[in-house]
C-alpha positions in Angstrom: 106.7 106.4 50.6 107.9 103.3 48.4 107.8 100.0 49.4 110.7 97.9 51.0 112.3 94.9 49.4 111.0 91.7 50.8 112.7 88.8 50.8 110.9 86.0 48.9 111.1 83.0 51.8 110.6 79.9 50.4 111.5 80.3 47.1 114.7 82.7 46.4 116.4 83.5 49.6 119.6 82.0 51.4 117.4 79.4 53.2 116.9 77.8 50.2 120.7 77.3 49.2 121.4 74.3 51.2 118.3 72.3 50.9 118.8 72.9 47.1 122.1 71.5 47.4 120.5 68.5 49.5 118.3 67.6 47.1 120.8 67.1 44.6 123.3 65.2 47.1 120.2 62.9 47.9 118.8 64.2 51.6 115.3 62.9 51.7 112.5 65.5 51.3 115.0 68.3 50.1 113.4 70.4 47.1 115.8 72.6 44.8 113.6 75.9 44.4 116.9 77.6 43.0 117.7 75.2 39.8 120.7 74.5 41.0 122.9 71.9 38.3 123.3 68.7 39.6 126.7 67.9 41.0 128.7 65.1 42.6 129.5 67.6 45.3 129.2 71.4 46.0 131.4 74.3 47.8 129.5 77.3 48.6 131.8 80.4 48.8 130.1 83.2 51.0 131.9 86.7 50.6 130.6 88.7 53.7 129.3 91.8 51.9 129.1 91.0 48.3 126.0 92.6 47.1 124.5 91.9 43.6 124.3 95.9 42.9 127.8 96.4 44.1 129.4 93.8 42.4 127.3 95.0 38.9 128.3 98.7 39.4 132.1 97.5 39.5 131.9 94.7 37.2 135.5 95.7 35.8 137.2 95.1 39.0 135.9 91.2 39.1 136.1 90.1 35.9 135.6 86.3 37.0 132.7 87.1 39.2 131.3 89.4 36.1 131.4 86.3 33.5 129.6 84.1 36.0 127.1 86.7 36.3 126.0 86.8 32.6 124.0 83.8 33.2 123.4 84.2 37.1 120.4 85.0 39.3 120.1 86.6 42.7 118.8 85.7 45.8 117.8 87.8 48.9 119.2 87.6 52.5 116.7 87.6 55.3 115.7 90.7 57.6 117.5 92.2 59.1 120.2 92.1 56.0 123.0 91.2 58.3 125.6 88.5 58.9 124.6 87.1 61.8 120.9 86.6 60.6 122.0 85.6 57.3 124.8 83.0 58.0 122.3 81.2 60.5 119.4 81.1 57.7 121.9 79.5 55.2 123.0 77.2 57.9 119.9 76.2 59.0 117.8 76.8 56.0 115.4 78.5 58.4 113.9 82.4 58.0 114.9 84.6 60.8 111.5 84.2 62.4 112.2 80.5 62.8 115.7 80.3 63.9 115.6 83.6 65.9 118.6 85.1 65.8 117.2 88.3 65.2 119.8 90.7 64.1 123.6 92.2 64.9 121.9 92.6 68.5 118.4 91.9 70.1 116.8 91.4 72.7 117.2 87.8 74.2 114.3 87.4 76.7 115.6 84.8 79.3 118.4 87.5 80.6 116.4 90.5 79.6 119.5 91.8 77.9 120.8 92.8 74.6 122.4 89.7 72.8 125.4 90.3 70.2 125.9 87.0 68.6 128.7 88.0 67.0 130.5 88.7 70.5 128.9 85.7 72.4 128.0 86.9 76.1 129.1 84.6 79.0 126.4 82.4 80.4 124.2 82.1 77.6 124.6 78.8 75.8 124.3 78.9 71.9 122.0 76.1 72.0 119.8 77.8 74.2 119.5 80.5 71.9 119.0 78.1 68.9 118.7 74.4 69.5 116.8 73.7 65.7 118.8 71.4 63.8 121.3 73.0 61.1 120.9 71.7 57.4 124.7 70.8 57.8 123.4 68.1 60.5 120.7 67.4 58.2 123.1 66.8 55.5 125.1 64.9 57.9 122.5 62.6 58.7 121.9 61.8 55.0 125.5 60.5 55.0 127.1 63.5 53.3 130.3 64.6 54.6 130.5 68.3 55.2 133.2 70.8 56.1 133.6 74.5 57.2 136.6 76.6 56.3 136.8 79.8 58.1 139.1 81.8 60.1 140.4 79.3 63.1 139.1 81.4 65.6 135.6 80.9 64.6 136.1 77.4 65.3 134.0 77.2 68.8 132.2 80.6 68.4 128.5 81.3 69.5 127.5 81.9 65.8 129.4 78.8 64.5 127.5 76.6 67.1 124.0 78.1 65.9 124.5 78.1 62.5 127.0 75.8 61.3 127.4 73.2 63.6 128.5 69.5 62.8 130.3 70.1 60.1 134.1 69.6 60.3 135.8 72.7 61.2 138.8 73.6 58.9 140.6 76.4 60.3 142.2 79.2 57.9 145.5 80.6 60.2 146.3 83.3 57.5 143.6 84.8 55.6 146.0 86.4 53.4 147.3 83.1 52.4 144.9 82.4 49.3 146.8 79.3 47.7 146.7 77.5 51.4 143.2 78.4 51.8 142.5 77.2 48.3 144.4 74.1 49.2 142.3 73.5 52.4 138.6 73.8 50.3 140.0 71.8 47.3 141.1 68.8 49.6 137.9 68.9 51.8 135.7 69.1 48.7 136.2 65.7 47.0 134.1 62.4 47.5 130.4 64.3 47.4 130.9 66.6 50.2 129.3 69.9 50.8 131.8 72.3 51.6 131.3 76.0 53.4 133.9 78.5 52.8 133.7 82.1 54.3 135.7 85.3 53.0 135.2 88.6 55.2 137.5 91.3 54.1 135.1 93.0 51.3 132.6 93.6 54.5 135.4 94.6 56.9 136.9 96.9 54.3 133.6 98.5 53.5 132.7 99.0 57.1 136.4 101.0 57.5 136.7 102.9 54.1 133.1 102.6 52.2 132.0 100.8 49.2 133.8 101.8 46.3 137.0 103.4 47.9 140.2 102.3 46.7 140.9 99.6 49.3 137.1 98.2 49.1 138.0 98.0 45.1 141.3 96.0 46.4 139.4 93.8 48.1 136.9 92.9 45.4 139.5 92.4 43.1 141.1 89.7 45.6 137.9 87.8 46.3 137.7 87.8 42.3 140.8 86.1 42.0 140.1 83.8 45.2 137.0 82.4 43.8 138.7 81.8 40.1 141.5 80.2 41.8 139.0 78.2 43.8 137.1 77.2 40.6 140.5 76.0 38.9 141.6 73.9 41.7 138.4 72.0 42.2 137.6 68.9 40.5 135.1 69.1 37.6 132.5 67.1 39.1 132.2 69.7 41.8 130.1 73.1 41.6 131.3 76.0 42.9 128.3 78.1 44.4 129.1 82.0 45.2 127.0 84.3 47.3 126.7 87.1 49.6 125.1 87.6 53.2 124.1 91.2 52.4 125.1 94.2 50.2 126.1 97.7 51.7 125.6 101.6 51.4 127.8 104.3 52.4 126.3 106.6 54.9 128.1 110.2 55.3 128.4 111.8 58.4 126.0 114.3 57.5 123.2 111.9 57.3 123.5 110.5 60.6 120.6 110.8 63.4 122.5 110.5 66.9 119.8 109.6 69.4 121.4 111.8 72.3 121.2 114.7 70.1 117.4 113.8 70.1 115.6 115.0 73.2 112.9 112.8 73.9 113.4 110.7 71.2 114.2 107.4 73.3 111.7 107.9 75.9 110.0 104.6 76.8 112.6 102.9 75.2 114.2 100.3 77.5 116.6 98.5 75.3 118.3 100.0 71.8 119.7 97.3 69.4 120.3 96.3 66.0 122.6 98.7 64.2 122.6 101.9 62.1 120.4 100.9 59.1 117.6 98.7 61.5 117.3 99.6 64.6 115.4 97.5 67.1 113.5 99.6 70.0 112.4 97.6 73.0 109.7 99.6 74.9 108.5 99.5 78.5 105.0 98.5 79.2 102.3 100.8 77.5 104.9 102.8 75.8 105.2 100.9 72.4 102.3 102.9 70.7 103.8 106.5 71.9 107.2 105.6 70.8 106.1 104.3 67.3 104.3 107.5 66.6 107.4 109.7 67.8 109.8 107.9 65.6 107.5 108.2 62.4 107.0 111.7 63.3 110.9 112.4 63.4 111.7 110.2 60.2 108.8 110.9 58.2 109.8 109.4 54.8 113.3 108.6 55.5 112.9 105.3 57.0 110.0 102.5 57.6 108.8 102.4 61.1 106.9 99.5 61.9 105.4 97.8 65.1 106.6 94.3 65.7 103.2 92.8 64.4 103.1 95.1 61.3 106.6 93.8 60.3 105.8 90.3 61.3 102.4 90.9 59.1 104.1 92.3 56.1 106.6 89.4 55.8 109.8 90.9 57.0 111.2 88.1 58.9 109.0 85.1 57.3 107.0 82.7 59.2 107.7 83.6 63.0 107.5 81.4 65.6 105.7 82.7 68.7 108.0 81.6 71.3 110.9 83.8 69.2 108.8 87.1 68.4 109.9 88.9 71.3 113.2 89.1 70.2 112.4 91.2 67.4 111.8 95.0 68.4 108.5 96.3 69.8 109.5 99.3 67.1 111.7 98.6 63.9 113.3 101.7 62.3 114.5 100.6 58.7 116.3 103.3 57.0 115.3 104.0 53.4 118.0 106.0 51.8 121.8 106.6 52.8 120.9 107.6 56.6 121.4 105.7 59.8 120.4 106.2 63.2 123.6 106.1 65.7 124.3 106.3 69.4 127.5 107.9 71.4 127.0 104.9 73.5 127.9 102.4 70.6 131.1 104.2 70.0 132.7 101.8 67.5 129.6 102.2 65.1 130.3 105.8 64.6 133.5 104.8 62.9 131.7 102.9 60.2 131.8 104.3 56.6 129.8 101.3 54.9 126.5 99.7 56.6 123.8 97.4 55.8 120.7 95.8 57.7 117.8 97.6 56.0 115.4 96.4 53.0 116.8 98.2 50.2 117.8 96.6 47.1 121.5 97.7 47.9 121.4 95.9 51.1 119.2 92.7 50.4 119.9 91.7 46.8 123.0 89.0 46.6 124.3 87.3 43.7 123.9 83.2 43.0 127.1 82.5 40.8 127.2 78.8 40.0 130.2 77.4 37.9 
């Protein structure tokens, strides 16, 4: 079995991006491990679902991004390669094992239930789940003005609180109104600021229609236009940094293992979390080894199936705070090819075409484009 792609935590992942910017803006002790150019201010445009390999394959659809890519480098997301984990790594400057937003969904031990940070549950306070300082708070503490430009309904969300708190939130009312959004970002970017801007259409289209579909190519083209118009609107002394939170792969319907069709596969599993490309299985006491062996036997070369201890030792999550370790699955099932593990109990997931979460290059590697 080939080895998974492992994030180079501490050197070239999303966790190093804001500290690199902080170094140039004067945050004490901040280091630039990415080699960013110095600037008076920075705008980080994160395109949800923009993987390096997808951008490269359809380079002709995105001429502005392709031009930038000639001199570009790459980063990796953390593991799992999914939005909640990646945005928290970006916003805090911490690896997943240190911030504890352990995936699309994961066990939160104080409740014993599965927590989905994109749909924050009532009765769980975000600061209890992720109390460590965001890097935006560190920037603000150094006297640097920060702003987030994102859909207005995200203003007080749990994920915004755990990942991006302390920045001035500027809500986008109409995500189709690119000129207004560009104006909002450019207005916030003057005077030595660090502005984070979020674009989500590519990811949503990929989930619904698939990478490379006509709708996805249209969304990629629109992202390219947004980036070019934003660069044109920014002052010369402000750098635009474009990256993604993960890539994506298409999963054909005949490549989906439905757990309800597999008698005995979930024996000993008390909670079923994560997403189709990286499932996190939480087991009953004394059942971990049996579950691990059963899933390895069933999936064979189709997946990397590791215990939590094995995944932590291999560096999947970076340094792991012992207090947060139990948020990650007792058994982790990461798909190697274009397959997924699904459940009828999660019916919305069954409608997806494009998916992500695992440790393949198509999912883990994202661009770092600077202009």
